N, C-alpha and C positions, 0 to 999 in steps of 0.2 A: 704215708700208708699207713694201718693199725698193726704196727709189728708186735702190739701185746695180741690180739687174734691167731697166731703164731706158731706153730711150737719154737721152743729157743734154739733144735737140736737147726729149721729151716733159717731161724733166724740168722744162727751161728752162718752156714754155706752157703746164703744170700750175701752174706758181710763181707763174708771170703771172696765170692766174686768180685763188689762192687771192689773190695782192695786189688785185683790181682788185674784190673781193669784201670786201674789208676796207675799200680804198678807191677810189673811183667814181676818182677823179683818175687815175690810173692806166690807159697809154696803153698800148697797143700798133698802134708802126708797122712796116710793111714795106715793101720797096722788086722785088715781086716776084717776091719769091721767102718765101713763109708757108710753103708745103710744106717746102722744105729748111733754115729751120727749124723747123717742128714746132708753127709758132701756127695753122696750118691742117691742117687744121678743128677742132683742139681749142676752139684765142682765137675763133676767127672765130663757131665758132655757139655759143658760152657767150657772150660778151661782140659782137655784132654793132656796139655801139652807141662803144665801147673801140679799137677797132681799124679802125685807115688803111690802106689802099696807096696809097702816091704813084707805084707804078710804076716802070719802068724809072727814075728819075729819086734817084739815092740821095740826091746834094748838096741836092735839094730837098726828098726824107725829112727831112733832117737842118735845113733851118731849118725846116721845120712843126713839127719837134718846139721844135726854138730857140721861137718863138711859141705853141704849148699852151705849156712850161714857164713862158714869162711871165706866163703867166694863171692859172697855177700846179697846171698838171697836170703830172704825172710821163710824160715817152715813154720808150720802153726801144725802138729802132733801133736791127734788125737787117737785116746784111744779112752777104755771106762778107767777112770780115774784109778781103783785098785794097779790095773797094767799099767800108767800113764807115772805113776808118783814109787807106790813098793817094786813091782820087777825092773822096770829100768833107773833102782836109786841109785846107780853107781854109777854109770854111762851120764845121767843127770849132771850127778856131783861131779864126773872128771872132762867127760866131754865138751856137758854146756856150762855151767856154773862156773870150775876151776881155769877152762880156758877161758870163759867171759866171751860163749859166742850167745848169738844173738838166736836163742830157739827158742820157740813158742808151745810148750809144754800145756794139754790141753783133756782135762779129766774130767770123760762125760760120765753122769749117772753118777750125783757126789753122796755121800750118806747115805738115808734109808729111802732116798730115788733108788737106788737097784731094784727097787723093790719084789720081783720074783724071782731074782740071781743068788736072792739068801744069800747067807754067807762069808764066802769065797769073795763076793763080788758085792761087799756093803763094806767100803774102804773108811773106815772113820777114821784112820788118822793120815788123812795127806797131808792135808794146812797143816798139821804139826811136823812134821818131818820135813818136809819142805819149806818149810818155815825156816831149821833150822841149820838150813845149805848157805853160805854164805853167796850175794850176791847173786841170788834167787830173788824174783817179785813172784806174789803169791796175792794171786785178784781169786773175789768170785761174786760175781754180779745175784744182781736180785729178780731185775728184771728184763727183756727183752733190748729195751730202750739203753738201759747200761750197759749191754752186752755190748750194742753196736757201739756207741761211745770208748769203751773198756779198748776194742780190739781195736777200733781208729789208732787207740793211744799206744797200745802195740807193736802196732806198724807201726806205726814213724817213731818209736823212741829204742833204742840198740839196748836192749835190756836180756840176759834171762829173764824167760816170767813163766810162772804155774800158775791156770785160768782156770777153775770148777766150771765145768756147764751144768744146766741140766737141761733134760733134753724135752721136756713133756713142756707145753703149754704153762703158763705163768699170772694169776692179777700184774695188771699195772701200776706200778709205782713212780714211775717217772714219767717223761717226755720226751721229744723229739729239742726238746732245746736242752737238752743235759749234758755237762760236759765231768766225765768223772774225769779225779784230780788224784792218784794212789796217795796224796799227800792228807786227803782232805777229807774226811768222816762227813757223812752229810746229813746232819740232824734233822729228821723228817717232822717231831713235836718237841716242843715246850713245855717241861712243867718241873716244879720242886718238888715234889714226892721220891719220887727214885727213877736211876737212871739204868733205864736197858739196853742192854748191846747189841745186834745181830749181827749175822751176814749172812751173803747168796739168799738161800731158799727161805731159812724160818726168820727171813724180814717181811715176810706178809703173815707170817701168823701171828709177829710183835706189833707189826701197824692193826692187825686186828684186835688186839691185845689191847691195845688203848685206848681204841675207841670202848669197850665193856670199862678199864679201868673208868677212865672219865664219865661216864654215867655215876659213878657210886664213890666223887669225889676227889680222886686218886690220879691229878698231872702227874707227869713222866714225859719226862727227860727220853727221845727215842731218837738213839743214835748206831744207823745202818755201817758196816763199815766194809765196801768194795775193795780195799787193800788192807789183807792182813799181816802184810810187809808190802812196803813200810806200814809203819802205824804210827796213826797220830795221834798223839800224847796228848800234846794242851786241851785238846776236842771232849777229854773221856776224864784229865785232871778237873778241866774248866769246872764241868758237868759234876761227876763227885763232891765237890767244893760246896756244891750248890744244895746236892739232895743225900750222903753222906751212906747212900743204900746204892749199890748197883746187881743186877741180873744181867747175867749173859744166855743168848741163850746162839746154836747151833747145830748144822746135824752131823756131829762131826765126836768122838771121846773130846772130852771135859777136861782131856791132861794134850797142851801142846798146842791144843788149836787159839781159836780167838779169844775161849777164855785164860786159856794161859795167856797169853799175850796180855791179854785185860789185868789179871793178878799178877805178872810178874810189872809194868807200867804202873798200878798203884802202890805198889811195896815198895818201888823208890820212890815214888813221887807224893803220892797221897795215900797212907791207908787208910782201907775205910773198910764194913761190911761186903761181901760180897757172895750172889749165889750163884753157882755153873748151870746149866742145866744144858745136855746133852743127852749122849750116851756112857755111865759111867763104867769109863771102862769095863766093855762086852764088845763081844762078835756080833754079829748079828746073823740073821737068821731068816728063811721065807716067813712072808708074813705082811700083811695090810698092812698103810704106813699109820694107820687111827692105832692096831692093838702097839705096833712099835712106841706112838707116843706117847700110851699109857703105861706099858710096861717099863719103859723108862725113865716116864715124867716128864716129857718135854714141848707137849700139847702147847696147846692154847691157855687152855684150860689149867696147866701146870703154868704157863706162862706168867695169867694172871694172878694165879696162889699165891708165886711166888713174890712179888712183884706188891701183894699185900702183905703178902707175911712178914718183906724183911721191913720193910718201916715201922712195924709194930715191936722191932726185935727188944 
């Protein structure tokens, strides 16, 4: 099946159906946003007994998920990323992470992909705040094939997890043979001039940037991190030793997320120049994607320029 031709939220729902058919303990939980998440009607109609709508009560949804997990169920609890991280942070901390309950929290429409919902719904800090939570794994898939493999991993591993979910259709990066490993970054290109580190939605732009830089004779080590926590230290440090110049890009605040993880790792293991691209400690707004890329300086052209500049610093 050509999953990359489908919206990511449809792939999410279809994969949930597969997981439920494989293991009836898998549950789909929503907080009145099931159409936005893609699970209504796909999961609602096919597996109504495995579907729970908690209503506009995201914190209660997470607590229900914790209770279900305590009884051996495997709940996937989805809502907009602002609600699935900021709004439920205390419940996720105590009922999920502190109690080490096997709950999967799904934050949809991360970063600027929230689009016309504007500043209140553009959560630029979910990677950072969830990464700071003990026991919590933090993932961000870049395409439909990685999403499917990641969800299968999540369903089979007992581990509190937060996962970002892009809702729209995105370009293909991997294929059906891809196997997600939270302990390993994916090396998408090898080069000796600059290390480019990306996660989630921005990996598509990073791939295109590598192509443009290659035409200019600049070789890029492109590292895609589907897991921001746990974080693959060795791959990053080995690449930094080779290039001595690192650029990070994410649709997040540059404080605390992927850029934070990269800087913390390199400061401890191999200090080197780093340029972080993303949201520069600002709130979002109702605007087009290109407007936000240009305003905050982390679109395709900005990635190319940052890679060019850092290697001649």
